[in-house]
C-alpha positions in Angstrom: 18.4 20.4 -12.9 20.5 18.4 -15.2 22.9 15.7 -14.2 25.1 16.4 -17.3 28.8 17.1 -16.9 31.3 19.5 -18.0 34.3 18.4 -20.1 37.2 17.6 -17.9 40.9 17.6 -19.0 43.0 14.4 -18.8 46.7 13.9 -19.2 47.6 11.3 -21.9 50.9 9.6 -22.7 51.3 11.8 -25.7 51.2 15.0 -23.9 48.6 17.2 -22.1 45.7 16.9 -24.5 41.9 17.5 -23.9 39.6 14.6 -24.1 35.9 14.3 -23.1 35.4 13.1 -19.6 32.5 11.5 -17.7 29.3 13.5 -17.2 29.2 15.6 -14.0 26.1 17.1 -12.4 25.2 20.6 -13.6 23.7 23.2 -11.2 20.2 22.2 -10.2 17.4 24.3 -11.6 14.2 24.8 -9.6 11.0 26.6 -10.6 10.7 30.2 -9.5 6.9 30.3 -9.3 6.1 30.5 -5.6 2.7 29.0 -6.0 4.1 26.0 -7.7 7.0 25.6 -5.3 4.6 25.8 -2.3 2.1 23.4 -3.9 4.9 21.0 -4.8 6.2 21.0 -1.2 2.7 20.1 0.1 2.2 17.4 -2.5 5.6 16.0 -1.6 4.6 15.8 2.1 1.2 14.3 1.1 2.9 11.5 -0.8 5.2 10.9 2.1 2.3 10.8 4.5 0.3 8.4 2.3 3.1 5.9 1.5 4.3 6.0 5.1 0.7 5.7 6.4 1.6 8.6 8.8 -2.0 9.7 9.0 -3.0 6.4 10.5 0.1 6.0 12.7 -0.5 9.4 14.1 -4.0 8.5 15.2 -2.7 5.3 16.8 0.2 6.9 18.6 -1.4 10.3 19.6 -5.0 9.3 19.9 -6.2 12.4 18.1 -7.0 12.5 14.4 -5.2 15.6 13.0 -6.6 14.9 9.5 -3.2 15.0 7.9 -4.6 14.1 4.5 -6.8 17.2 4.5 -4.1 19.4 6.0 -1.7 18.6 3.1 -4.2 17.4 0.5 -6.5 20.4 0.1 -3.8 23.1 -0.2 -1.8 20.8 -2.6 -4.9 20.3 -4.7 -5.6 24.0 -4.7 -2.0 24.5 -5.8 -2.5 22.0 -8.7 -5.4 24.1 -9.9 -3.7 27.5 -9.6 -0.4 26.2 -11.1 -2.1 24.6 -14.1 -1.3 21.1 -13.0 -4.7 19.6 -14.0 -4.2 20.7 -17.6 -0.6 19.5 -17.6 -1.7 16.1 -16.4 -4.6 15.8 -18.9 -2.1 16.1 -21.8 -1.3 12.5 -21.2 -3.6 9.7 -22.4 -2.8 7.8 -19.2 -4.7 10.3 -17.1 -7.8 10.0 -19.3 -8.0 6.3 -18.7 -8.1 6.8 -14.9 -10.6 9.6 -15.3 -12.7 7.4 -17.5 -12.6 4.6 -14.9 -13.8 7.0 -12.2 -16.6 8.2 -14.5 -17.7 4.7 -15.2 -17.7 4.0 -11.4 -20.2 6.8 -11.2 -22.4 5.3 -14.0 -22.6 2.0 -12.1 -24.1 3.6 -8.9 -27.7 3.8 -10.1 -27.7 0.0 -10.8 -25.9 -1.0 -7.7 -27.4 -3.5 -5.3 -26.7 -0.9 -2.6 -26.7 2.5 -4.2 -25.7 4.5 -1.1 -22.8 2.3 -0.3 -21.5 2.6 -3.9 -22.0 6.3 -4.0 -20.1 6.9 -0.8 -17.2 4.7 -2.0 -17.1 6.5 -5.4 -17.0 9.9 -3.7 -14.2 8.8 -1.3 -12.2 7.4 -4.3 -12.4 10.7 -6.2 -11.9 12.9 -3.2 -9.0 11.0 -1.5 -7.4 8.6 -4.0 -7.8 9.8 -7.6 -6.5 13.3 -6.7 -3.0 11.7 -6.3 -2.9 11.4 -10.1 -3.0 15.2 -10.4 -0.9 16.0 -7.3 1.9 13.8 -8.4 1.5 14.2 -12.1 0.7 17.9 -12.2 3.0 19.5 -9.6 6.3 18.1 -11.0 8.0 20.6 -13.3 11.6 19.4 -13.3 13.7 16.2 -13.2 14.9 17.2 -9.7 11.3 17.4 -8.5 10.6 14.0 -10.0 13.4 12.5 -8.0 12.2 14.2 -4.9 8.8 12.4 -5.3 10.7 9.1 -5.5 12.7 10.0 -2.4 9.4 10.7 -0.6 8.2 7.2 -1.4 11.5 5.8 -0.2 11.1 7.8 3.0 7.6 6.4 3.4 9.1 2.9 3.1 11.4 3.6 6.1 8.4 4.8 8.1 6.5 1.6 7.2 9.4 -0.5 8.5 9.5 1.5 11.7 5.8 0.9 12.1 6.3 -2.8 11.7 8.7 -2.7 14.6 6.6 -0.5 16.9 3.0 -1.5 16.1 3.5 -5.1 15.3 0.7 -7.5 16.0 1.0 -11.3 15.7 -1.6 -12.7 18.1 -4.6 -11.8 15.8 -3.1 -13.3 12.7 -1.9 -16.7 13.9 1.8 -15.9 14.2 1.8 -13.8 11.1 3.2 -10.3 11.3 0.6 -7.5 10.9 -0.2 -4.1 12.3 -2.3 -3.3 15.3 -4.7 -1.0 13.3 -5.1 0.8 10.0 -6.3 0.2 6.5 -3.3 -2.1 5.8 -3.2 -3.9 9.2 -3.9 -7.2 7.6 -0.6 -9.1 6.8 -1.4 -9.5 3.1 -2.2 -5.8 2.7 0.8 -4.7 4.6 3.1 -6.9 2.4 1.6 -5.5 -0.8 2.2 -2.0 0.5 5.8 -2.8 1.2 6.3 -4.4 -2.2 5.3 -1.0 -3.8 7.6 1.2 -1.6 10.7 -1.0 -1.2 11.9 -0.7 -4.8 12.3 3.0 -4.3 14.6 2.3 -1.4 16.5 0.0 -3.6 16.8 2.8 -6.2 18.2 5.0 -3.5 20.7 2.4 -2.5 22.0 1.8 -6.1 21.9 5.4 -7.2 23.2 7.5 -4.3 26.9 8.5 -4.1 26.7 8.7 -0.3 28.2 5.5 1.3 26.2 6.1 4.5 22.9 6.5 2.7 23.6 3.5 0.5 24.4 1.2 3.5 21.3 2.5 5.3 19.0 1.9 2.3 20.4 -1.6 1.7 19.8 -2.4 5.4 16.2 -1.2 5.1 15.7 -3.3 1.9 17.0 -6.4 3.7 14.7 -5.6 6.7 11.8 -5.0 4.3 12.3 -8.4 2.6 12.3 -10.1 6.0 9.2 -8.2 7.0 7.4 -9.2 3.8 8.2 -12.8 4.4 7.3 -12.5 8.0 3.8 -11.7 7.0 3.6 -15.2 5.6 1.7 -13.9 2.6 2.0 -16.4 -0.2 0.9 -13.8 -2.7 3.7 -11.5 -1.6 6.1 -14.3 -2.0 5.0 -14.8 -5.6 5.3 -11.1 -6.2 8.9 -11.1 -4.8 9.9 -13.9 -7.1 8.3 -12.2 -10.1 10.1 -8.9 -9.2 13.4 -10.8 -8.9 12.9 -12.4 -12.3 12.0 -9.0 -13.9 15.2 -7.5 -12.5 17.3 -10.4 -13.9 15.6 -10.0 -17.2 15.6 -6.2 -17.7 18.2 -4.9 -15.3 21.6 -3.7 -16.1 24.7 -5.9 -15.4 25.5 -4.0 -12.2 21.8 -4.3 -11.1 21.8 -8.1 -11.8 25.1 -8.6 -10.0 23.8 -6.6 -7.0 20.6 -8.8 -6.9 22.6 -12.0 -7.1 25.0 -10.9 -4.4 22.2 -9.8 -2.1 20.2 -12.9 -2.7 23.2 -15.2 -2.0 23.4 -13.6 1.5 19.8 -12.8 2.3 18.1 -16.0 1.2 20.1 -18.3 3.6 19.8 -15.7 6.4 16.1 -15.4 6.0 15.6 -19.1 5.9 17.3 -19.3 9.3 15.6 -16.3 10.8 12.0 -17.0 9.8 9.9 -19.0 12.2 9.1 -22.6 11.2 5.3 -21.8 11.1 6.0 -18.9 8.6 8.0 -21.2 6.3 5.3 -23.8 6.5 2.6 -21.4 5.5 4.7 -19.8 2.7 5.2 -23.3 1.2 1.6 -24.4 1.7 0.2 -24.2 -1.9 -1.4 -27.6 -1.9 -4.2 -29.4 -0.1 -2.0 -32.3 1.1 -1.8 -33.4 4.7 1.5 -31.6 5.3 0.0 -28.2 4.5 -1.2 -26.0 7.4 -5.0 -26.2 7.9 -5.4 -22.4 8.0 -3.4 -22.0 4.7 -5.5 -24.7 3.0 -8.7 -23.1 4.2 -7.6 -19.7 2.9 -6.7 -21.1 -0.5 -10.1 -22.9 -0.8 -12.0 -19.7 0.2 -10.0 -17.6 -2.3 -10.6 -20.1 -5.1 -14.3 -19.9 -4.4 -14.4 -16.1 -4.3 -12.4 -16.0 -7.6 -15.0 -18.3 -9.3 -17.8 -16.2 -8.0 -16.3 -12.9 -9.1 -15.8 -14.3 -12.6 -19.3 -15.6 -12.7 -20.8 -12.2 -11.5 -18.7 -10.5 -14.3 -20.6 -12.4 -16.9 -23.9 -12.2 -15.2 -23.6 -8.4 -14.9 -21.3 -7.6 -17.8 -22.1 -3.9 -18.2 -22.4 -2.2 -14.8 -21.5 -5.1 -12.5 -23.1 -5.5 -9.1 -22.1 -2.1 -7.9 -18.9 -0.4 -6.7 -17.7 -2.1 -3.5 -20.7 -4.5 -3.3 -19.2 -7.9 -4.2 -19.2 -9.1 -0.6 -22.8 -8.0 0.0 -24.0 -9.6 -3.2 -22.1 -12.8 -2.6 -23.2 -13.0 1.0 -26.9 -12.7 0.2 -27.0 -14.9 -2.9 -25.1 -18.0 -1.7 -25.1 -20.6 1.0 -21.7 -21.9 2.1 -20.9 -24.7 4.5 -24.5 -25.5 5.5 -25.3 -21.9 6.4 -27.9 -19.6 5.0 -25.4 -17.1 3.6 -22.2 -16.8 1.7 -18.8 -15.9 2.9 -19.4 -12.1 3.0 -15.8 -11.4 1.8 -14.3 -9.3 -0.9 -13.2 -10.8 -4.1 -9.5 -11.0 -3.1 -8.5 -10.3 -6.7 -8.3 -6.7 -7.7 -8.9 -7.4 -11.4 -12.0 -9.5 -10.9 -13.1 -7.2 -8.1 -13.3 -4.4 -10.8 -14.9 -6.6 -13.4 -17.6 -8.0 -11.1 -18.4 -4.6 -9.4 -17.9 -2.2 -12.4 -18.6 -4.5 -15.3 -16.4 -5.3 -18.3 -16.1 -1.7 -19.5 -14.8 -0.6 -16.1 -12.4 -3.5 -16.2 -11.0 -2.4 -19.6 -10.6 1.2 -18.4 -8.8 0.0 -15.2 -6.4 -2.3 -17.1 -5.9 0.4 -19.8 -4.8 2.8 -17.1 -2.2 0.2 -15.8 -1.0 -0.7 -19.3 -0.7 3.0 -20.3 1.3 3.8 -17.2 3.6 0.9 -18.0 4.1 2.1 -21.6 5.1 5.5 -20.4 7.7 4.1 -18.0 9.0 1.6 -20.5 9.3 4.2 -23.3 11.2 6.5 -21.0 13.5 3.7 -19.9 14.2 2.6 -23.5 15.1 6.1 -24.6 17.2 6.9 -21.5 19.3 3.7 -21.6 20.5 4.6 -25.2 21.9 7.9 -23.9 25.2 7.6 -22.0 24.4 10.9 -20.1 20.9 9.7 -19.0 21.7 6.7 -16.9 20.1 8.3 -13.9 16.8 8.6 -15.8 17.1 5.0 -17.0 17.6 3.8 -13.4 14.7 5.8 -12.0 12.2 4.6 -14.7 13.4 1.0 -14.2 12.8 0.9 -10.5 9.4 2.5 -10.8 8.6 -0.3 -13.3 10.0 -2.8 -10.7 7.7 -1.4 -8.1 4.8 -1.7 -10.5 5.6 -5.3 -11.4 5.7 -6.3 -7.8 2.6 -4.4 -6.8 0.4 -5.5 -9.7 1.4 -9.1 -9.0 0.6 -8.8 -5.3 -2.9 -7.3 -5.9 -3.9 -10.3 -8.0 -4.5 -11.8 -4.5 -6.0 -8.7 -2.8 -8.9 -6.2 -3.2 -7.0 -3.0 -3.9 -9.1 -1.5 -6.7 -10.2 1.7 -5.1 -7.0 2.9 -3.4 -4.5 5.6 -4.2 -1.6 3.4 -5.3 -2.3 3.0 -9.0 -3.4 6.6 -9.6 -0.2 7.8 -7.8 1.9 5.5 -9.9 0.2 6.8 -13.0 1.0 10.4 -11.9 4.6 9.5 -11.3 4.8 7.9 -14.8 3.4 11.0 -16.4 5.8 13.2 -14.5 8.8 11.0 -15.3 7.9 10.9 -19.0 7.5 14.7 -19.2 10.6 15.7 -17.3 12.7 13.0 -19.0 11.8 14.3 -22.4 12.8 17.8 -21.3 16.1 16.4 -20.0 16.8 14.6 -23.2 16.6 17.8 -25.2 18.5 20.0 -22.7 21.3 17.5 -22.2 21.7 17.0 -25.9 21.8 20.7 -26.5 24.5 21.2 -23.9 26.5 18.4 -25.5 26.6 20.5 -28.7 27.7 23.6 -27.0 31.3 24.8 -27.5 33.6 23.1 -25.0 35.9 24.8 -22.6 39.2 25.7 -24.3 42.2 23.6 -23.2 45.8 22.9 -24.3 46.5 20.9 -27.4 48.7 20.7 -30.4 46.6 22.9 -32.7 48.3 26.1 -34.1 46.3 28.3 -31.8 47.4 26.2 -28.8 43.8 25.5 -27.7 41.3 22.9 -28.9 37.8 21.9 -27.6 36.4 18.4 -28.0 33.1 16.6 -27.6 33.0 13.0 -26.9 31.6 10.5 -29.4 29.0 9.4 -26.9 27.6 12.8 -26.3 27.7 13.7 -30.0 25.7 10.5 -30.7 23.2 11.5 -27.9 22.8 14.9 -29.5 22.1 13.4 -32.9 19.5 11.0 -31.4 17.7 13.9 -29.7 17.7 16.0 -32.8 16.2 13.1 -34.8 
């Protein structure tokens, strides 16, 4: 399972003398428990289906709902129970924040303005979305399995880009790219989905040793950036800028150079390739005469909804207006534009959506789940970057953080509170933290093992060495 290396000989000018070489991958270890292996495979497929939206694409292309979420989800969840994945996930404080958020959702149902609607949404969240926390966080035993989960998300991003080519719809969105159908058909929603999955493709491009796979992944990332901009989502554009700044701030020197090199080529190409209307909408952040009327109207409506969601938060500070009931409450308690009703729209801000529908306690639990996930990833990244033999772990944790930065910025302009994305990221953070800690210990232990004998100038004719970097790694792990 480890990516640690054996010691390799090297010829020096002073004679044939052993010195420590670069780390090389060790044989991959995989769990032998058949229940866990089968459950992990199903969970891997479920994550691929969900991030690639295959369950919705299958209905659109075939015309028959094969219920892929149930086909893979139920056996995977059963495997989580049998393999002890629930207990393993619950050892992390992060999991308890998300369970607490779900429990608080349940407590808001009796006071909801539409109890049945809130109850159905709560049950759907627990049954379909929250379970991703346990499937991703509880079925991963090894570092190799953790990487496979990340590859599944990267594969889902490729399917998303394929769907954008096959099921594209522009007519219904005013020259903006969207999908023909599905839960993320709206251009803004589709862009946010891509912002979550594309960093995993970038991780593949910068981590793989295969030249073919690297070129393919880079091409997909470039196509994904174009697709995001083609949606003309201004929130997604802000998220892209924030993600780029984060990469420049926290990335390694090669990562920063790769970003600058790609940006120097992509930005001019995208400016030429994007339609004029798309560029106009992306830059329409004001109410002046040059801004597109549709973009101005959208900004005005979102500002109104943001004010209302903040107002309802303080009017109903404990339990909110009810899970999923902001649009109903706003529509029946306001008069907009000379009508007898409000806008009947969602809050279009995930954070105030939670605070207005679940109250301030629900908001704190929701944000605590996000912050706790971030702390897990950041802690793993900080520890791994100090170990010369754990650069692969540092890279993986960094790109998960990059995905989280982009997504959490994008949902500031969307209503994504009760979807699978954040619980799945929390599960991945838990899995990465657990397997990385095991890797730190195992790689440090191997660094202290006696090295392979080789020629030297000692009296016996053989001498083993350990590199200063690996010795320092071992001492850090021991401390």
